[in-house]
PDB file of N, CA, C and O in Angstrom:
ATOM      1  N   MET A   1     104.730 107.273 105.459  1.00  0.00           N
ATOM      2  CA  MET A   1     104.749 105.671 105.470  1.00  0.00           C
ATOM      3  C   MET A   1     105.600 105.280 104.309  1.00  0.00           C
ATOM      4  O   MET A   1     105.163 105.599 103.203  1.00  0.00           O
ATOM      5  N   GLN A   2     106.690 104.672 104.362  1.00  0.00           N
ATOM      6  CA  GLN A   2     107.440 104.456 103.352  1.00  0.00           C
ATOM      7  C   GLN A   2     107.678 103.333 102.831  1.00  0.00           C
ATOM      8  O   GLN A   2     107.479 102.581 103.785  1.00  0.00           O
ATOM      9  N   ALA A   3     107.996 102.634 101.888  1.00  0.00           N
ATOM     10  CA  ALA A   3     107.894 101.054 101.408  1.00  0.00           C
ATOM     11  C   ALA A   3     108.951 100.274 102.073  1.00  0.00           C
ATOM     12  O   ALA A   3     109.058  99.070 101.843  1.00  0.00           O
ATOM     13  N   GLU A   4     109.801 100.938 102.949  1.00  0.00           N
ATOM     14  CA  GLU A   4     110.682  99.796 103.816  1.00  0.00           C
ATOM     15  C   GLU A   4     109.753  99.639 105.207  1.00  0.00           C
ATOM     16  O   GLU A   4     109.816  98.612 105.884  1.00  0.00           O
ATOM     17  N   ASP A   5     109.018 100.595 105.505  1.00  0.00           N
ATOM     18  CA  ASP A   5     108.094 100.612 106.599  1.00  0.00           C
ATOM     19  C   ASP A   5     106.992  99.392 106.433  1.00  0.00           C
ATOM     20  O   ASP A   5     106.725  98.548 107.289  1.00  0.00           O
ATOM     21  N   ILE A   6     106.477  99.504 105.242  1.00  0.00           N
ATOM     22  CA  ILE A   6     105.488  98.518 104.999  1.00  0.00           C
ATOM     23  C   ILE A   6     106.248  97.114 104.793  1.00  0.00           C
ATOM     24  O   ILE A   6     105.685  96.056 105.074  1.00  0.00           O
ATOM     25  N   LYS A   7     107.474  97.162 104.319  1.00  0.00           N
ATOM     26  CA  LYS A   7     108.165  95.777 104.253  1.00  0.00           C
ATOM     27  C   LYS A   7     108.475  95.262 105.706  1.00  0.00           C
ATOM     28  O   LYS A   7     108.445  94.039 105.847  1.00  0.00           O
ATOM     29  N   GLN A   8     108.741  95.956 106.694  1.00  0.00           N
ATOM     30  CA  GLN A   8     109.094  95.551 108.227  1.00  0.00           C
ATOM     31  C   GLN A   8     107.994  94.748 108.755  1.00  0.00           C
ATOM     32  O   GLN A   8     108.088  93.613 109.220  1.00  0.00           O
ATOM     33  N   LEU A   9     106.747  95.589 108.612  1.00  0.00           N
ATOM     34  CA  LEU A   9     105.665  95.627 109.289  1.00  0.00           C
ATOM     35  C   LEU A   9     105.263  93.809 108.502  1.00  0.00           C
ATOM     36  O   LEU A   9     105.139  92.798 109.193  1.00  0.00           O
ATOM     37  N   ILE A  10     105.168  93.838 107.384  1.00  0.00           N
ATOM     38  CA  ILE A  10     104.765  92.581 106.874  1.00  0.00           C
ATOM     39  C   ILE A  10     105.728  91.275 107.458  1.00  0.00           C
ATOM     40  O   ILE A  10     105.336  90.140 107.732  1.00  0.00           O
ATOM     41  N   GLN A  11     106.622  91.632 107.518  1.00  0.00           N
ATOM     42  CA  GLN A  11     107.997  90.716 107.693  1.00  0.00           C
ATOM     43  C   GLN A  11     107.900  90.169 109.214  1.00  0.00           C
ATOM     44  O   GLN A  11     108.255  89.049 109.580  1.00  0.00           O
ATOM     45  N   ALA A  12     107.358  91.166 110.008  1.00  0.00           N
ATOM     46  CA  ALA A  12     107.219  91.146 111.474  1.00  0.00           C
ATOM     47  C   ALA A  12     106.029  89.981 111.501  1.00  0.00           C
ATOM     48  O   ALA A  12     106.132  88.982 112.212  1.00  0.00           O
ATOM     49  N   ALA A  13     104.984  90.215 110.709  1.00  0.00           N
ATOM     50  CA  ALA A  13     103.647  89.166 110.774  1.00  0.00           C
ATOM     51  C   ALA A  13     104.114  87.869 110.297  1.00  0.00           C
ATOM     52  O   ALA A  13     103.809  86.805 110.835  1.00  0.00           O
ATOM     53  N   LEU A  14     104.832  87.983 109.312  1.00  0.00           N
ATOM     54  CA  LEU A  14     105.138  86.566 108.565  1.00  0.00           C
ATOM     55  C   LEU A  14     106.512  86.504 108.373  1.00  0.00           C
ATOM     56  O   LEU A  14     106.951  86.929 107.304  1.00  0.00           O
ATOM     57  N   PRO A  15     107.423  85.970 109.365  1.00  0.00           N
ATOM     58  CA  PRO A  15     108.532  86.123 109.423  1.00  0.00           C
ATOM     59  C   PRO A  15     109.431  85.194 108.367  1.00  0.00           C
ATOM     60  O   PRO A  15     110.588  85.450 108.033  1.00  0.00           O
ATOM     61  N   ASP A  16     108.627  84.047 107.913  1.00  0.00           N
ATOM     62  CA  ASP A  16     109.253  83.133 106.402  1.00  0.00           C
ATOM     63  C   ASP A  16     108.951  83.969 105.189  1.00  0.00           C
ATOM     64  O   ASP A  16     109.185  83.339 104.157  1.00  0.00           O
ATOM     65  N   ALA A  17     108.548  85.074 105.006  1.00  0.00           N
ATOM     66  CA  ALA A  17     108.288  85.947 103.848  1.00  0.00           C
ATOM     67  C   ALA A  17     109.153  86.278 103.404  1.00  0.00           C
ATOM     68  O   ALA A  17     110.061  86.730 104.102  1.00  0.00           O
ATOM     69  N   GLU A  18     109.260  86.196 101.975  1.00  0.00           N
ATOM     70  CA  GLU A  18     109.960  87.101 101.038  1.00  0.00           C
ATOM     71  C   GLU A  18     109.557  88.184 100.393  1.00  0.00           C
ATOM     72  O   GLU A  18     109.186  88.119  99.221  1.00  0.00           O
ATOM     73  N   VAL A  19     109.590  89.725 101.335  1.00  0.00           N
ATOM     74  CA  VAL A  19     109.056  90.778 100.647  1.00  0.00           C
ATOM     75  C   VAL A  19     109.803  91.625  99.748  1.00  0.00           C
ATOM     76  O   VAL A  19     111.007  91.877  99.798  1.00  0.00           O
ATOM     77  N   THR A  20     109.058  91.981  99.030  1.00  0.00           N
ATOM     78  CA  THR A  20     109.475  93.019  98.072  1.00  0.00           C
ATOM     79  C   THR A  20     108.260  94.380  98.144  1.00  0.00           C
ATOM     80  O   THR A  20     107.061  94.231  97.911  1.00  0.00           O
ATOM     81  N   VAL A  21     108.763  95.365  98.431  1.00  0.00           N
ATOM     82  CA  VAL A  21     107.467  96.787  98.436  1.00  0.00           C
ATOM     83  C   VAL A  21     108.338  97.833  97.640  1.00  0.00           C
ATOM     84  O   VAL A  21     109.414  98.236  98.083  1.00  0.00           O
ATOM     85  N   THR A  22     107.895  98.179  96.634  1.00  0.00           N
ATOM     86  CA  THR A  22     107.998  99.770  96.044  1.00  0.00           C
ATOM     87  C   THR A  22     107.033 100.505  95.957  1.00  0.00           C
ATOM     88  O   THR A  22     105.921  99.976  95.934  1.00  0.00           O
ATOM     89  N   GLY A  23     107.145 101.922  95.881  1.00  0.00           N
ATOM     90  CA  GLY A  23     106.027 102.777  95.869  1.00  0.00           C
ATOM     91  C   GLY A  23     106.746 104.454  96.167  1.00  0.00           C
ATOM     92  O   GLY A  23     107.952 104.638  96.334  1.00  0.00           O
ATOM     93  N   ASP A  24     105.890 105.345  96.176  1.00  0.00           N
ATOM     94  CA  ASP A  24     106.384 106.552  96.038  1.00  0.00           C
ATOM     95  C   ASP A  24     105.551 107.351  97.399  1.00  0.00           C
ATOM     96  O   ASP A  24     105.246 108.541  97.314  1.00  0.00           O
ATOM     97  N   GLY A  25     105.244 106.528  98.630  1.00  0.00           N
ATOM     98  CA  GLY A  25     104.720 107.365  99.510  1.00  0.00           C
ATOM     99  C   GLY A  25     103.288 107.342  99.617  1.00  0.00           C
ATOM    100  O   GLY A  25     102.900 107.096 100.759  1.00  0.00           O
ATOM    101  N   ASP A  26     102.323 107.540  98.695  1.00  0.00           N
ATOM    102  CA  ASP A  26     101.280 107.197  98.528  1.00  0.00           C
ATOM    103  C   ASP A  26     100.817 105.911  98.148  1.00  0.00           C
ATOM    104  O   ASP A  26     100.032 105.326  98.894  1.00  0.00           O
ATOM    105  N   HIS A  27     101.224 105.354  97.009  1.00  0.00           N
ATOM    106  CA  HIS A  27     100.935 104.216  96.439  1.00  0.00           C
ATOM    107  C   HIS A  27     102.177 103.200  96.229  1.00  0.00           C
ATOM    108  O   HIS A  27     103.334 103.476  95.909  1.00  0.00           O
ATOM    109  N   PHE A  28     101.644 102.055  96.481  1.00  0.00           N
ATOM    110  CA  PHE A  28     102.670 100.944  96.951  1.00  0.00           C
ATOM    111  C   PHE A  28     102.225  99.539  95.943  1.00  0.00           C
ATOM    112  O   PHE A  28     101.124  99.349  95.427  1.00  0.00           O
ATOM    113  N   ASP A  29     103.414  98.676  95.858  1.00  0.00           N
ATOM    114  CA  ASP A  29     103.235  97.663  95.265  1.00  0.00           C
ATOM    115  C   ASP A  29     104.033  96.650  96.279  1.00  0.00           C
ATOM    116  O   ASP A  29     105.188  96.755  96.692  1.00  0.00           O
ATOM    117  N   ALA A  30     103.172  95.757  96.518  1.00  0.00           N
ATOM    118  CA  ALA A  30     103.876  94.756  97.144  1.00  0.00           C
ATOM    119  C   ALA A  30     103.728  93.465  96.868  1.00  0.00           C
ATOM    120  O   ALA A  30     102.590  93.011  96.745  1.00  0.00           O
ATOM    121  N   THR A  31     104.824  92.674  96.726  1.00  0.00           N
ATOM    122  CA  THR A  31     105.038  90.892  96.533  1.00  0.00           C
ATOM    123  C   THR A  31     105.461  90.414  97.761  1.00  0.00           C
ATOM    124  O   THR A  31     106.434  90.830  98.389  1.00  0.00           O
ATOM    125  N   VAL A  32     104.456  89.239  98.192  1.00  0.00           N
ATOM    126  CA  VAL A  32     104.674  88.399  98.992  1.00  0.00           C
ATOM    127  C   VAL A  32     104.834  87.184  98.757  1.00  0.00           C
ATOM    128  O   VAL A  32     104.018  86.598  98.046  1.00  0.00           O
ATOM    129  N   VAL A  33     106.045  86.456  99.363  1.00  0.00           N
ATOM    130  CA  VAL A  33     106.230  85.175  99.174  1.00  0.00           C
ATOM    131  C   VAL A  33     106.576  84.149 100.610  1.00  0.00           C
ATOM    132  O   VAL A  33     107.589  84.154 101.309  1.00  0.00           O
ATOM    133  N   SER A  34     105.415  83.360 100.725  1.00  0.00           N
ATOM    134  CA  SER A  34     105.180  82.848 102.035  1.00  0.00           C
ATOM    135  C   SER A  34     104.587  81.336 101.871  1.00  0.00           C
ATOM    136  O   SER A  34     103.491  80.977 101.440  1.00  0.00           O
ATOM    137  N   ALA A  35     105.414  80.763 102.241  1.00  0.00           N
ATOM    138  CA  ALA A  35     104.962  78.867 102.839  1.00  0.00           C
ATOM    139  C   ALA A  35     103.534  78.758 103.602  1.00  0.00           C
ATOM    140  O   ALA A  35     102.788  77.787 103.480  1.00  0.00           O
ATOM    141  N   SER A  36     103.222  80.058 104.524  1.00  0.00           N
ATOM    142  CA  SER A  36     102.288  80.099 105.065  1.00  0.00           C
ATOM    143  C   SER A  36     100.999  80.330 104.213  1.00  0.00           C
ATOM    144  O   SER A  36      99.889  80.326 104.744  1.00  0.00           O
ATOM    145  N   PHE A  37     101.152  80.499 103.088  1.00  0.00           N
ATOM    146  CA  PHE A  37     100.076  80.639 102.012  1.00  0.00           C
ATOM    147  C   PHE A  37      99.575  79.373 101.492  1.00  0.00           C
ATOM    148  O   PHE A  37      98.444  79.347 101.006  1.00  0.00           O
ATOM    149  N   ARG A  38     100.310  78.291 101.542  1.00  0.00           N
ATOM    150  CA  ARG A  38     100.149  77.304 100.934  1.00  0.00           C
ATOM    151  C   ARG A  38      98.556  76.419 101.079  1.00  0.00           C
ATOM    152  O   ARG A  38      98.045  75.610 100.306  1.00  0.00           O
ATOM    153  N   GLU A  39      98.148  76.880 102.189  1.00  0.00           N
ATOM    154  CA  GLU A  39      96.444  76.256 102.140  1.00  0.00           C
ATOM    155  C   GLU A  39      95.619  77.419 102.243  1.00  0.00           C
ATOM    156  O   GLU A  39      94.396  77.335 102.357  1.00  0.00           O
ATOM    157  N   LEU A  40      96.213  78.450 102.207  1.00  0.00           N
ATOM    158  CA  LEU A  40      95.171  79.586 101.963  1.00  0.00           C
ATOM    159  C   LEU A  40      94.221  80.125 100.676  1.00  0.00           C
ATOM    160  O   LEU A  40      94.972  80.198  99.702  1.00  0.00           O
ATOM    161  N   SER A  41      93.469  80.348 100.472  1.00  0.00           N
ATOM    162  CA  SER A  41      92.844  81.010  99.367  1.00  0.00           C
ATOM    163  C   SER A  41      93.473  82.289  99.014  1.00  0.00           C
ATOM    164  O   SER A  41      94.107  82.718  99.978  1.00  0.00           O
ATOM    165  N   MET A  42      93.533  83.093  97.934  1.00  0.00           N
ATOM    166  CA  MET A  42      94.066  84.155  97.549  1.00  0.00           C
ATOM    167  C   MET A  42      93.601  85.167  98.482  1.00  0.00           C
ATOM    168  O   MET A  42      94.361  85.968  99.025  1.00  0.00           O
ATOM    169  N   VAL A  43      92.296  85.122  98.668  1.00  0.00           N
ATOM    170  CA  VAL A  43      91.464  86.303  99.829  1.00  0.00           C
ATOM    171  C   VAL A  43      92.017  86.128 100.902  1.00  0.00           C
ATOM    172  O   VAL A  43      92.394  87.195 101.388  1.00  0.00           O
ATOM    173  N   LYS A  44      92.335  84.885 101.754  1.00  0.00           N
ATOM    174  CA  LYS A  44      92.812  84.720 102.797  1.00  0.00           C
ATOM    175  C   LYS A  44      94.271  85.382 102.927  1.00  0.00           C
ATOM    176  O   LYS A  44      94.593  86.134 103.847  1.00  0.00           O
ATOM    177  N   GLN A  45      95.106  84.989 101.863  1.00  0.00           N
ATOM    178  CA  GLN A  45      96.634  85.302 102.104  1.00  0.00           C
ATOM    179  C   GLN A  45      96.552  86.896 101.814  1.00  0.00           C
ATOM    180  O   GLN A  45      97.406  87.566 102.396  1.00  0.00           O
ATOM    181  N   HIS A  46      95.729  87.514 101.075  1.00  0.00           N
ATOM    182  CA  HIS A  46      95.793  89.059 101.342  1.00  0.00           C
ATOM    183  C   HIS A  46      95.185  89.650 102.696  1.00  0.00           C
ATOM    184  O   HIS A  46      95.570  90.721 103.165  1.00  0.00           O
ATOM    185  N   GLN A  47      94.290  88.925 103.225  1.00  0.00           N
ATOM    186  CA  GLN A  47      93.728  89.369 104.439  1.00  0.00           C
ATOM    187  C   GLN A  47      94.709  89.121 105.683  1.00  0.00           C
ATOM    188  O   GLN A  47      94.451  89.647 106.765  1.00  0.00           O
ATOM    189  N   SER A  48      95.730  88.389 105.525  1.00  0.00           N
ATOM    190  CA  SER A  48      96.823  87.825 106.149  1.00  0.00           C
ATOM    191  C   SER A  48      97.684  88.925 106.399  1.00  0.00           C
ATOM    192  O   SER A  48      98.211  89.204 107.475  1.00  0.00           O
ATOM    193  N   VAL A  49      97.818  89.731 104.954  1.00  0.00           N
ATOM    194  CA  VAL A  49      98.855  90.789 104.964  1.00  0.00           C
ATOM    195  C   VAL A  49      97.986  92.145 105.582  1.00  0.00           C
ATOM    196  O   VAL A  49      98.297  92.760 106.602  1.00  0.00           O
ATOM    197  N   TYR A  50      97.215  92.340 104.995  1.00  0.00           N
ATOM    198  CA  TYR A  50      96.554  93.238 105.575  1.00  0.00           C
ATOM    199  C   TYR A  50      96.205  93.557 107.058  1.00  0.00           C
ATOM    200  O   TYR A  50      96.168  94.619 107.680  1.00  0.00           O
ATOM    201  N   ALA A  51      95.996  92.442 107.356  1.00  0.00           N
ATOM    202  CA  ALA A  51      96.012  92.312 108.880  1.00  0.00           C
ATOM    203  C   ALA A  51      97.515  92.633 109.455  1.00  0.00           C
ATOM    204  O   ALA A  51      97.448  93.401 110.414  1.00  0.00           O
ATOM    205  N   ALA A  52      98.760  92.272 109.144  1.00  0.00           N
ATOM    206  CA  ALA A  52     100.184  92.814 109.503  1.00  0.00           C
ATOM    207  C   ALA A  52     100.038  94.107 109.240  1.00  0.00           C
ATOM    208  O   ALA A  52     100.755  94.749 110.008  1.00  0.00           O
ATOM    209  N   LEU A  53      99.341  94.906 108.386  1.00  0.00           N
ATOM    210  CA  LEU A  53      99.556  96.387 108.189  1.00  0.00           C
ATOM    211  C   LEU A  53      98.487  97.070 109.357  1.00  0.00           C
ATOM    212  O   LEU A  53      98.642  98.218 109.773  1.00  0.00           O
ATOM    213  N   GLY A  54      97.388  96.173 109.807  1.00  0.00           N
ATOM    214  CA  GLY A  54      96.515  96.810 110.980  1.00  0.00           C
ATOM    215  C   GLY A  54      95.818  98.208 110.047  1.00  0.00           C
ATOM    216  O   GLY A  54      95.543  98.353 108.856  1.00  0.00           O
ATOM    217  N   ASP A  55      95.720  99.008 111.137  1.00  0.00           N
ATOM    218  CA  ASP A  55      95.094 100.228 110.881  1.00  0.00           C
ATOM    219  C   ASP A  55      96.013 101.136 110.063  1.00  0.00           C
ATOM    220  O   ASP A  55      95.539 102.180 109.615  1.00  0.00           O
ATOM    221  N   ARG A  56      97.095 100.868 109.868  1.00  0.00           N
ATOM    222  CA  ARG A  56      98.158 101.985 108.778  1.00  0.00           C
ATOM    223  C   ARG A  56      97.462 101.571 107.318  1.00  0.00           C
ATOM    224  O   ARG A  56      97.549 102.334 106.355  1.00  0.00           O
ATOM    225  N   PHE A  57      96.830 100.413 107.249  1.00  0.00           N
ATOM    226  CA  PHE A  57      96.215 100.135 105.756  1.00  0.00           C
ATOM    227  C   PHE A  57      95.092 101.309 105.387  1.00  0.00           C
ATOM    228  O   PHE A  57      94.927 101.803 104.271  1.00  0.00           O
ATOM    229  N   ARG A  58      94.434 101.600 106.483  1.00  0.00           N
ATOM    230  CA  ARG A  58      93.222 102.617 106.766  1.00  0.00           C
ATOM    231  C   ARG A  58      93.875 103.952 106.748  1.00  0.00           C
ATOM    232  O   ARG A  58      93.391 104.781 105.977  1.00  0.00           O
ATOM    233  N   ASN A  59      94.631 104.204 107.285  1.00  0.00           N
ATOM    234  CA  ASN A  59      95.110 105.668 107.556  1.00  0.00           C
ATOM    235  C   ASN A  59      96.511 105.759 106.743  1.00  0.00           C
ATOM    236  O   ASN A  59      96.549 106.802 106.091  1.00  0.00           O
ATOM    237  N   GLU A  60      97.135 105.330 106.665  1.00  0.00           N
ATOM    238  CA  GLU A  60      98.559 106.128 106.348  1.00  0.00           C
ATOM    239  C   GLU A  60      98.866 105.250 104.592  1.00  0.00           C
ATOM    240  O   GLU A  60      99.510 105.780 103.686  1.00  0.00           O
ATOM    241  N   ILE A  61      98.358 104.172 104.529  1.00  0.00           N
ATOM    242  CA  ILE A  61      98.401 103.604 103.268  1.00  0.00           C
ATOM    243  C   ILE A  61      97.405 103.938 102.331  1.00  0.00           C
ATOM    244  O   ILE A  61      96.310 103.425 102.562  1.00  0.00           O
ATOM    245  N   HIS A  62      97.501 104.785 101.159  1.00  0.00           N
ATOM    246  CA  HIS A  62      96.586 104.991 100.251  1.00  0.00           C
ATOM    247  C   HIS A  62      96.056 103.832  99.186  1.00  0.00           C
ATOM    248  O   HIS A  62      94.907 103.520  98.873  1.00  0.00           O
ATOM    249  N   ALA A  63      97.249 103.355  98.783  1.00  0.00           N
ATOM    250  CA  ALA A  63      96.682 102.436  97.716  1.00  0.00           C
ATOM    251  C   ALA A  63      98.118 101.481  97.948  1.00  0.00           C
ATOM    252  O   ALA A  63      99.290 101.735  98.226  1.00  0.00           O
ATOM    253  N   LEU A  64      97.275 100.181  97.653  1.00  0.00           N
ATOM    254  CA  LEU A  64      98.508  99.097  97.792  1.00  0.00           C
ATOM    255  C   LEU A  64      98.256  98.105  96.899  1.00  0.00           C
ATOM    256  O   LEU A  64      97.295  97.399  97.205  1.00  0.00           O
ATOM    257  N   SER A  65      98.812  97.834  95.903  1.00  0.00           N
ATOM    258  CA  SER A  65      98.910  96.610  94.681  1.00  0.00           C
ATOM    259  C   SER A  65      99.458  95.405  95.565  1.00  0.00           C
ATOM    260  O   SER A  65     100.566  95.506  96.092  1.00  0.00           O
ATOM    261  N   LEU A  66      98.722  94.331  95.715  1.00  0.00           N
ATOM    262  CA  LEU A  66      99.296  93.207  96.521  1.00  0.00           C
ATOM    263  C   LEU A  66      99.245  92.038  95.648  1.00  0.00           C
ATOM    264  O   LEU A  66      98.229  91.583  95.122  1.00  0.00           O
ATOM    265  N   HIS A  67     100.593  91.537  95.528  1.00  0.00           N
ATOM    266  CA  HIS A  67     100.733  89.981  94.729  1.00  0.00           C
ATOM    267  C   HIS A  67     101.069  88.875  95.822  1.00  0.00           C
ATOM    268  O   HIS A  67     101.933  89.214  96.632  1.00  0.00           O
ATOM    269  N   THR A  68     100.653  87.908  95.935  1.00  0.00           N
ATOM    270  CA  THR A  68     100.964  86.812  97.085  1.00  0.00           C
ATOM    271  C   THR A  68     101.447  85.465  96.398  1.00  0.00           C
ATOM    272  O   THR A  68     100.929  85.126  95.334  1.00  0.00           O
ATOM    273  N   TYR A  69     102.145  84.921  96.818  1.00  0.00           N
ATOM    274  CA  TYR A  69     102.538  83.665  95.984  1.00  0.00           C
ATOM    275  C   TYR A  69     102.960  82.613  97.381  1.00  0.00           C
ATOM    276  O   TYR A  69     103.205  83.111  98.479  1.00  0.00           O
ATOM    277  N   THR A  70     102.994  81.243  97.158  1.00  0.00           N
ATOM    278  CA  THR A  70     103.377  80.163  97.361  1.00  0.00           C
ATOM    279  C   THR A  70     104.915  79.877  97.290  1.00  0.00           C
ATOM    280  O   THR A  70     105.206  80.201  96.138  1.00  0.00           O
ATOM    281  N   PRO A  71     105.853  79.518  97.803  1.00  0.00           N
ATOM    282  CA  PRO A  71     107.194  79.541  97.355  1.00  0.00           C
ATOM    283  C   PRO A  71     107.251  78.988  96.096  1.00  0.00           C
ATOM    284  O   PRO A  71     108.045  79.393  95.248  1.00  0.00           O
ATOM    285  N   GLU A  72     106.142  77.718  95.833  1.00  0.00           N
ATOM    286  CA  GLU A  72     106.162  76.972  94.663  1.00  0.00           C
ATOM    287  C   GLU A  72     105.634  77.924  93.460  1.00  0.00           C
ATOM    288  O   GLU A  72     106.163  77.903  92.349  1.00  0.00           O
ATOM    289  N   GLN A  73     104.807  78.557  93.712  1.00  0.00           N
ATOM    290  CA  GLN A  73     103.950  79.196  92.643  1.00  0.00           C
ATOM    291  C   GLN A  73     104.852  80.478  92.265  1.00  0.00           C
ATOM    292  O   GLN A  73     104.626  81.050  91.198  1.00  0.00           O
ATOM    293  N   TRP A  74     105.887  80.945  93.136  1.00  0.00           N
ATOM    294  CA  TRP A  74     106.823  81.637  92.856  1.00  0.00           C
ATOM    295  C   TRP A  74     107.934  81.413  91.949  1.00  0.00           C
ATOM    296  O   TRP A  74     108.275  82.155  91.027  1.00  0.00           O
ATOM    297  N   ALA A  75     108.534  80.172  92.348  1.00  0.00           N
ATOM    298  CA  ALA A  75     109.297  79.469  91.304  1.00  0.00           C
ATOM    299  C   ALA A  75     108.803  78.874  90.086  1.00  0.00           C
ATOM    300  O   ALA A  75     109.511  78.556  89.130  1.00  0.00           O
ATOM    301  N   ARG A  76     107.554  78.742  90.168  1.00  0.00           N
ATOM    302  CA  ARG A  76     107.234  78.567  88.392  1.00  0.00           C
ATOM    303  C   ARG A  76     106.777  79.706  87.640  1.00  0.00           C
ATOM    304  O   ARG A  76     106.424  79.564  86.470  1.00  0.00           O
ATOM    305  N   ARG A  77     106.748  81.134  88.374  1.00  0.00           N
ATOM    306  CA  ARG A  77     106.233  82.130  87.960  1.00  0.00           C
ATOM    307  C   ARG A  77     107.724  82.711  87.144  1.00  0.00           C
ATOM    308  O   ARG A  77     107.736  83.009  85.950  1.00  0.00           O
ATOM    309  N   VAL A  78     108.935  82.794  88.051  1.00  0.00           N
ATOM    310  CA  VAL A  78     110.257  83.116  87.623  1.00  0.00           C
ATOM    311  C   VAL A  78     111.056  82.538  86.803  1.00  0.00           C
ATOM    312  O   VAL A  78     112.105  83.017  86.372  1.00  0.00           O
ATOM    313  N   GLN A  79     110.472  81.208  86.486  1.00  0.00           N
ATOM    314  CA  GLN A  79     111.194  80.205  85.455  1.00  0.00           C
ATOM    315  C   GLN A  79     111.146  81.024  84.099  1.00  0.00           C
ATOM    316  O   GLN A  79     111.623  80.544  83.071  1.00  0.00           O
TER     317      GLN A  79
END
């Protein structure tokens, strides 16, 4: 599994999301910014991303460092 594959899976499940994924084929780092996260706890945000990856997370992705933000949180973070 490649970083671009993970990005596409997340974007398919969260079409409004801005997704960045980096990695080496075994270990990945993903940042996901989505308005759909506004009313969700961080645990629920992460669960929605894991759901997008489905069984691939258990079988093909060995490690994923996940960072989720609402657009407002992201805007504050990058200022």
